[in-house]
VEXTOR-483525 format. One record per residue (C-alpha): residue in one letter; x, y, z. Coordinates in Angstrom, 1 decimal. Layout:
["A",[X,Y,Z]]
...
END
This chain:
["S",[-109.4,152.7,-60.8]]
["E",[-107.5,155.0,-63.2]]
["A",[-110.8,156.0,-64.8]]
["G",[-112.2,156.8,-61.4]]
["S",[-109.3,159.0,-60.4]]
["G",[-109.4,160.7,-63.7]]
["I",[-113.0,161.5,-63.5]]
["Q",[-112.5,162.9,-59.9]]
["S",[-109.7,165.1,-61.1]]
["G",[-111.8,166.3,-64.1]]
["V",[-114.6,167.2,-61.7]]
["L",[-112.3,169.2,-59.5]]
["L",[-110.7,171.0,-62.5]]
["A",[-114.2,171.9,-63.7]]
["L",[-115.2,173.2,-60.3]]
["H",[-112.1,175.4,-60.1]]
["R",[-112.7,176.7,-63.6]]
["L",[-116.3,177.5,-62.8]]
["E",[-115.2,179.3,-59.6]]
["Q",[-112.8,181.3,-61.7]]
["K",[-115.4,182.2,-64.3]]
["A",[-117.8,183.4,-61.5]]
["A",[-115.1,185.6,-60.0]]
["E",[-114.3,187.1,-63.4]]
["N",[-118.0,187.8,-64.1]]
["P",[-119.4,189.2,-60.8]]
["N",[-122.6,190.5,-62.5]]
["V",[-123.5,187.1,-63.9]]
["Q",[-125.4,184.7,-61.7]]
["F",[-124.1,181.1,-62.0]]
["I",[-125.9,177.9,-60.8]]
["L",[-123.9,174.7,-60.5]]
["A",[-126.3,171.7,-60.5]]
["V",[-124.7,168.3,-59.7]]
["E",[-126.7,165.0,-59.8]]
["E",[-125.6,162.3,-57.3]]
["P",[-121.9,163.2,-56.9]]
["E",[-121.6,160.2,-54.6]]
["A",[-121.7,157.7,-57.5]]
["F",[-118.9,155.2,-57.3]]
["L",[-117.2,156.9,-54.3]]
["H",[-116.8,155.4,-50.8]]
["P",[-118.1,157.5,-47.9]]
["Q",[-115.0,159.5,-47.0]]
["K",[-114.5,160.5,-50.7]]
["Q",[-118.2,161.5,-51.0]]
["K",[-117.7,163.9,-48.1]]
["E",[-114.5,165.3,-49.5]]
["L",[-115.9,165.9,-53.0]]
["Y",[-119.0,167.4,-51.5]]
["Q",[-117.0,169.9,-49.5]]
["D",[-115.0,170.7,-52.6]]
["I",[-118.3,171.4,-54.4]]
["L",[-119.6,173.6,-51.6]]
["A",[-116.3,175.5,-51.4]]
["T",[-117.0,176.9,-54.9]]
["Q",[-120.1,178.8,-53.7]]
["S",[-120.0,182.6,-53.7]]
["K",[-122.3,185.5,-54.0]]
["N",[-122.9,184.8,-57.7]]
["L",[-122.4,181.1,-57.7]]
["R",[-125.0,178.8,-56.1]]
["V",[-124.9,175.1,-55.9]]
["I",[-127.8,172.6,-56.1]]
["V",[-127.0,168.9,-55.4]]
["T",[-129.4,166.0,-55.8]]
["T",[-128.4,162.9,-53.8]]
["H",[-129.3,159.6,-52.2]]
["S",[-126.2,159.6,-50.0]]
["P",[-126.8,159.7,-46.2]]
["Y",[-123.2,161.0,-45.9]]
["I",[-123.8,164.0,-48.0]]
["V",[-127.2,164.7,-46.4]]
["A",[-125.6,164.4,-43.0]]
["E",[-123.0,167.0,-44.1]]
["T",[-125.7,169.5,-45.2]]
["P",[-127.3,171.9,-42.7]]
["F",[-130.9,170.9,-41.9]]
["T",[-132.2,174.3,-43.2]]
["S",[-130.4,173.9,-46.5]]
["L",[-132.2,170.7,-47.4]]
["G",[-135.1,170.0,-49.7]]
["L",[-137.0,166.7,-49.7]]
["V",[-138.5,165.4,-52.9]]
["K",[-141.3,162.9,-52.4]]
["K",[-143.5,161.1,-54.9]]
["Q",[-147.2,161.8,-54.3]]
["E",[-149.5,159.8,-56.6]]
["Q",[-148.5,160.7,-60.1]]
["H",[-146.2,163.6,-59.4]]
["C",[-143.3,164.6,-57.2]]
["S",[-143.3,167.5,-54.7]]
["L",[-140.3,169.4,-53.2]]
["H",[-140.6,170.1,-49.5]]
["I",[-138.4,172.6,-47.6]]
["P",[-138.4,173.1,-43.8]]
["D",[-140.6,175.7,-42.2]]
["V",[-138.1,177.5,-39.9]]
["T",[-139.4,180.6,-38.2]]
["T",[-136.6,181.8,-35.8]]
["K",[-132.9,182.2,-35.8]]
["Q",[-132.7,180.0,-32.7]]
["E",[-134.6,177.2,-34.5]]
["R",[-132.3,177.4,-37.4]]
["E",[-129.2,177.1,-35.2]]
["T",[-130.7,174.3,-33.2]]
["F",[-131.8,172.3,-36.2]]
["D",[-128.5,172.8,-38.0]]
["A",[-126.6,171.6,-34.9]]
["Y",[-128.4,168.3,-35.0]]
["S",[-127.9,167.9,-38.8]]
["S",[-125.0,165.4,-38.8]]
["E",[-126.8,162.8,-36.5]]
["V",[-130.4,163.3,-37.6]]
["N",[-130.8,164.3,-41.2]]
["A",[-130.3,161.0,-43.0]]
["S",[-132.3,159.1,-40.3]]
["L",[-135.3,161.5,-40.9]]
["F",[-135.3,161.8,-44.7]]
["F",[-134.5,158.3,-45.9]]
["A",[-136.9,156.5,-43.6]]
["D",[-140.5,155.4,-44.1]]
["K",[-141.1,155.9,-40.4]]
["V",[-139.2,157.5,-37.4]]
["V",[-139.3,156.3,-33.8]]
["L",[-137.9,158.6,-31.2]]
["V",[-136.7,156.9,-28.0]]
["E",[-135.1,158.0,-24.7]]
["G",[-131.6,156.5,-25.0]]
["E",[-129.1,154.1,-26.6]]
["S",[-130.5,151.0,-24.9]]
["D",[-134.0,151.7,-26.2]]
["A",[-132.6,152.3,-29.7]]
["R",[-130.6,149.1,-29.8]]
["V",[-133.3,146.9,-28.3]]
["I",[-136.2,148.3,-30.4]]
["T",[-134.1,148.1,-33.6]]
["L",[-133.4,144.4,-32.9]]
["L",[-137.1,143.7,-32.0]]
["L",[-138.2,145.3,-35.3]]
["Q",[-135.8,143.1,-37.2]]
["K",[-137.2,140.1,-35.5]]
["K",[-140.7,141.0,-36.5]]
["L",[-140.2,142.6,-39.9]]
["G",[-137.0,141.2,-41.2]]
["G",[-135.5,143.3,-43.9]]
["R",[-138.4,145.8,-43.9]]
["A",[-137.2,146.9,-40.4]]
["Y",[-134.4,148.9,-42.2]]
["R",[-137.1,151.3,-43.5]]
["I",[-137.6,152.5,-40.0]]
["S",[-135.2,154.9,-38.2]]
["V",[-134.9,154.6,-34.4]]
["I",[-133.3,157.8,-33.0]]
["S",[-132.1,158.3,-29.5]]
["A",[-133.0,161.7,-28.0]]
["S",[-130.4,161.1,-25.2]]
["G",[-132.9,161.5,-22.4]]
["N",[-136.7,161.9,-21.8]]
["K",[-136.3,165.7,-21.4]]
["N",[-134.8,166.1,-24.9]]
["F",[-137.6,165.1,-27.3]]
["S",[-138.6,168.7,-28.0]]
["P",[-135.9,169.6,-30.6]]
["F",[-136.4,166.4,-32.5]]
["L",[-140.2,166.9,-32.6]]
["K",[-139.7,170.5,-33.8]]
["M",[-137.4,169.2,-36.6]]
["I",[-140.1,166.8,-37.8]]
["R",[-142.8,169.4,-37.5]]
["A",[-140.7,171.7,-39.6]]
["W",[-141.2,169.1,-42.4]]
["N",[-145.0,168.8,-41.7]]
["A",[-145.8,168.9,-45.4]]
["A",[-143.7,165.9,-46.0]]
["K",[-145.8,163.9,-43.6]]
["I",[-143.0,161.8,-42.0]]
["P",[-144.8,159.2,-39.8]]
["H",[-143.3,159.2,-36.3]]
["L",[-143.8,157.9,-32.8]]
["V",[-142.3,158.9,-29.4]]
["V",[-141.5,156.0,-27.1]]
["T",[-141.0,156.7,-23.4]]
["D",[-141.1,155.2,-19.9]]
["F",[-143.9,155.8,-17.5]]
["D",[-141.8,158.0,-15.2]]
["S",[-141.7,160.7,-17.9]]
["L",[-145.4,161.3,-17.0]]
["T",[-144.6,161.9,-13.3]]
["K",[-143.7,164.9,-11.2]]
["G",[-140.3,163.3,-10.5]]
["T",[-139.2,164.0,-14.1]]
["E",[-141.2,167.3,-14.2]]
["R",[-143.6,165.4,-16.5]]
["A",[-140.8,165.3,-19.2]]
["I",[-142.8,164.1,-22.2]]
["I",[-145.7,166.4,-21.5]]
["A",[-143.3,169.4,-21.2]]
["G",[-141.4,168.3,-24.3]]
["A",[-144.5,168.0,-26.4]]
["K",[-145.7,171.5,-25.3]]
["A",[-142.3,173.0,-26.0]]
["A",[-142.5,171.5,-29.5]]
["G",[-145.8,173.4,-30.1]]
["Y",[-148.4,170.7,-29.3]]
["T",[-151.5,171.8,-27.4]]
["L",[-152.8,169.3,-24.8]]
["T",[-156.3,169.4,-23.4]]
["G",[-157.4,167.8,-20.1]]
["E",[-153.9,168.0,-18.7]]
["T",[-154.8,168.7,-15.1]]
["A",[-157.1,165.8,-14.8]]
["F",[-154.5,163.5,-16.5]]
["H",[-151.8,164.7,-14.0]]
["A",[-154.1,163.7,-11.1]]
["K",[-154.7,160.2,-12.7]]
["V",[-150.9,159.7,-13.1]]
["D",[-150.2,160.6,-9.5]]
["S",[-153.0,158.4,-8.2]]
["A",[-151.8,155.4,-10.2]]
["L",[-148.3,155.5,-8.5]]
["D",[-149.7,153.9,-5.4]]
["K",[-151.5,151.2,-7.3]]
["G",[-150.7,148.1,-9.5]]
["E",[-149.8,147.2,-13.0]]
["A",[-153.4,147.4,-14.3]]
["E",[-153.7,151.0,-13.2]]
["F",[-150.3,151.8,-14.8]]
["A",[-151.5,150.2,-18.1]]
["E",[-154.7,152.2,-18.0]]
["V",[-152.7,155.5,-17.6]]
["A",[-150.3,154.5,-20.3]]
["S",[-153.3,154.0,-22.7]]
["D",[-154.8,157.3,-21.6]]
["A",[-151.5,159.0,-22.3]]
["T",[-151.5,157.7,-25.9]]
["D",[-155.1,159.2,-26.3]]
["L",[-154.1,162.5,-24.7]]
["F",[-151.2,163.0,-27.1]]
["A",[-153.1,161.7,-30.1]]
["S",[-155.8,164.3,-29.5]]
["A",[-153.0,166.9,-30.0]]
["G",[-151.8,165.2,-33.2]]
["L",[-148.7,163.4,-31.7]]
["G",[-148.1,159.7,-31.5]]
["V",[-146.7,158.6,-28.1]]
["F",[-146.2,155.1,-26.7]]
["V",[-145.7,154.8,-22.9]]
["F",[-144.4,151.6,-21.3]]
["T",[-146.4,150.6,-18.3]]
["S",[-143.1,150.7,-16.4]]
["D",[-140.0,150.9,-18.6]]
["L",[-138.1,149.1,-21.3]]
["E",[-136.0,147.1,-18.8]]
["N",[-139.1,145.7,-17.1]]
["A",[-140.5,144.5,-20.5]]
["L",[-137.3,142.7,-21.5]]
["I",[-137.8,139.7,-19.2]]
["T",[-140.8,137.3,-18.9]]
["A",[-141.0,133.8,-17.5]]
["A",[-140.3,132.6,-21.0]]
["N",[-136.8,134.1,-21.3]]
["K",[-135.9,134.3,-17.6]]
["H",[-133.4,131.5,-17.7]]
["E",[-131.8,132.7,-20.9]]
["T",[-131.5,136.2,-19.3]]
["G",[-129.8,134.6,-16.3]]
["K",[-127.2,133.0,-18.7]]
["V",[-126.6,136.4,-20.3]]
["L",[-126.0,138.0,-17.0]]
["N",[-123.6,135.2,-16.0]]
["E",[-121.7,135.8,-19.1]]
["V",[-121.2,139.6,-18.5]]
["A",[-121.1,139.7,-14.7]]
["T",[-118.0,140.4,-12.7]]
["N",[-119.2,139.3,-9.3]]
["N",[-119.3,135.5,-9.7]]
["V",[-123.0,135.3,-9.0]]
["D",[-125.2,132.6,-10.7]]
["Y",[-128.2,134.5,-12.1]]
["T",[-129.9,131.4,-13.4]]
["S",[-130.8,130.3,-9.8]]
["G",[-132.0,132.1,-6.7]]
["Y",[-133.7,135.0,-8.5]]
["D",[-137.4,135.3,-9.1]]
["L",[-138.7,137.3,-12.1]]
["N",[-138.9,140.7,-10.3]]
["S",[-135.5,140.4,-8.6]]
["L",[-133.9,139.5,-12.0]]
["K",[-135.6,142.6,-13.6]]
["R",[-134.0,144.8,-10.9]]
["Q",[-130.6,143.5,-11.9]]
["I",[-130.9,145.0,-15.3]]
["G",[-132.5,148.3,-14.3]]
["S",[-130.7,151.6,-14.5]]
["K",[-129.2,151.1,-11.0]]
["G",[-128.5,147.4,-11.5]]
["I",[-125.8,147.7,-14.2]]
["P",[-122.8,147.6,-13.8]]
["L",[-123.6,144.5,-11.8]]
["N",[-120.8,145.0,-9.4]]
["P",[-120.2,148.7,-8.6]]
["M",[-116.8,147.9,-7.2]]
["E",[-115.6,146.6,-10.5]]
["K",[-115.4,148.0,-14.0]]
["P",[-117.0,145.4,-16.3]]
["P",[-116.2,145.6,-20.0]]
["Y",[-119.9,145.7,-20.9]]
["K",[-122.2,148.7,-20.8]]
["K",[-126.0,148.7,-20.2]]
["P",[-127.1,149.1,-23.9]]
["F",[-125.0,146.1,-24.9]]
["I",[-126.4,143.9,-22.1]]
["H",[-130.0,145.0,-22.8]]
["R",[-129.6,144.1,-26.5]]
["K",[-128.2,140.7,-25.6]]
["I",[-131.2,140.1,-23.5]]
["A",[-133.6,141.3,-26.2]]
["D",[-132.0,138.7,-28.5]]
["T",[-133.4,136.0,-26.2]]
["I",[-137.0,137.2,-26.7]]
["N",[-139.4,135.1,-28.7]]
["L",[-142.1,137.5,-29.9]]
["E",[-144.8,134.9,-29.4]]
["S",[-144.1,135.0,-25.6]]
["A",[-142.9,138.5,-25.3]]
["H",[-144.1,141.0,-22.6]]
["P",[-147.4,142.7,-23.6]]
["D",[-145.7,146.1,-23.8]]
["I",[-143.2,144.8,-26.4]]
["L",[-146.1,143.5,-28.5]]
["R",[-148.1,146.8,-28.1]]
["L",[-145.0,148.8,-29.1]]
["L",[-144.3,146.8,-32.3]]
["D",[-147.9,146.9,-33.3]]
["A",[-147.9,150.7,-32.8]]
["I",[-144.8,151.2,-34.9]]
["E",[-146.2,148.9,-37.7]]
["A",[-149.4,150.8,-37.7]]
["L",[-147.8,154.2,-38.3]]
END
């Protein structure tokens, strides 16, 4: 521990000395290159040392840091990052393609929550909200085991907010980060102003055959699950033709969480978290039980304040799923992610 503290003190003394030399020699350009400053430091100390390093920067002193630390990457503005990727027998350095001041400000604003998830992942999955992120992460772990940790699942905080995330990934097009957008069927409808379609267009994707597709979506709303499934498949094709991977649930995530196979276990989960003294293992058919976990069904008793929130409950239900008997949408989604 004494050696660790001594090394840290030595680094800081060296930084201050370099900063002083740069100030004394304004006509000399200095570059401070630091390799993996996070070594042997816990997260808070990594951030502190990194800020000390950055604080030395001036007009004639620039800093270059190489790192594998998600904490340091999260503390770096998106537009100041470079991504090194191995390609066959050599490595390439990629930098983001940012064309406007507004893009720079938007991307940098998302840095702390997105950077590490984008750059250290083999694949990226963008979802609507926290429930989706927790459930899909768990399901990936069920299917892939430890390999699931190579995949980042990022919540966009709403189906109308995919655009900035898609723009950030597109800014790194040369790095070829495999990614997939996962959304509910309602993001195709007029009721949400066709959120995923609007988001894709705002991110710079050009869709063809949009008018005919809108008509098919609107027509399916009066029909059954088979028509919904067909439109969801058509949506994937529509976005794929524009170069964007999109998965659409035939209804929504909540609908896909419960099947006949885990219905009783779901009832037991709801009994555990409910505040209204109702037995959910009896008296509920499959559809009525699904309604209980929808966006308007939790909290289960609106007159009470239960200690559990929707994402927590959805994850507990997802934990009851056996992938061999899961809803077809769940299986389609996992296959789509694995195929990226």
